[in-house]
C-alpha positions, 0 to 999 in steps of 0.5 A, spaced: 301 602 088 295 601 092 293 595 093 285 593 094 279 589 092 273 589 090 269 591 082 268 596 079 260 598 081 261 593 088 258 594 094 264 596 098 272 597 096 278 596 100 285 600 099 292 599 102 296 606 099 303 605 099 304 612 104 300 605 109 293 608 110 287 605 108 281 606 104 275 603 106 269 605 102 262 601 104 256 603 099 250 598 101 250 593 106 252 588 102 258 591 102 261 589 109 262 583 109 266 583 103 269 589 106 270 585 112 274 580 109 278 584 104 281 588 110 282 581 114 287 579 109 291 585 108 291 584 117 288 592 117 286 591 125 279 595 122 273 592 122 265 594 120 260 592 123 254 594 122 249 599 127 242 597 128 238 597 135 238 592 140 246 590 138 250 592 144 252 598 145 258 601 141 260 605 148 259 598 152 265 595 148 272 594 152 276 600 150 284 601 150 286 605 156 290 610 154 285 611 148 291 611 141 288 616 137 290 615 129 288 620 124 282 617 121 278 622 115 271 621 112 269 625 106 262 623 103 260 625 096 253 624 092 253 620 086 250 622 079 244 617 081 243 620 087 247 615 092 251 616 098 258 614 098 262 614 105 269 612 105 273 612 111 281 613 111 286 612 117 293 609 118 294 603 122 300 605 126 296 608 131 292 602 134 296 597 137 296 589 136 291 587 139 286 592 139 281 593 133 278 600 130 270 599 129 267 602 123 260 603 123 257 602 118 249 604 118 244 605 112 239 602 108 236 600 100 234 608 099 239 614 096 242 618 101 242 613 107 248 610 107 253 612 113 260 610 115 264 612 121 269 611 125 266 608 132 273 608 136 278 603 138 275 597 141 280 592 145 278 585 143 273 582 138 269 586 134 261 585 135 256 582 129 253 589 130 253 596 134 248 600 137 249 608 136 247 612 142 243 618 139 244 624 134 244 630 139 
């Protein structure tokens, strides 16, 4: 049985599955705070942070050495209304106790403009936001 939260049509959902994986979906910027509150209540070492210019570059954050590599998968779909939903599923077992996996969220209110992806594992607390490197 999966444990999770967020009502139907919510801006986010977080689910912990019986096999130990956690699925995080953020559909709108308004869901970042709720997703983080749920992840914190689950004691998951995962944080969703907005990605926007002017924030600390994600590459500048302290990373554990050697870097752990938990299994992460990212899926996306487009709803009938044209809204893009992005979901990340991960195993927490590969995240060391003092570290956090950042999921960088970027998007605006328009359809198809949402993005959520594994930004990396950092040591210490998650920042309020991050900036991402330019796309190749």
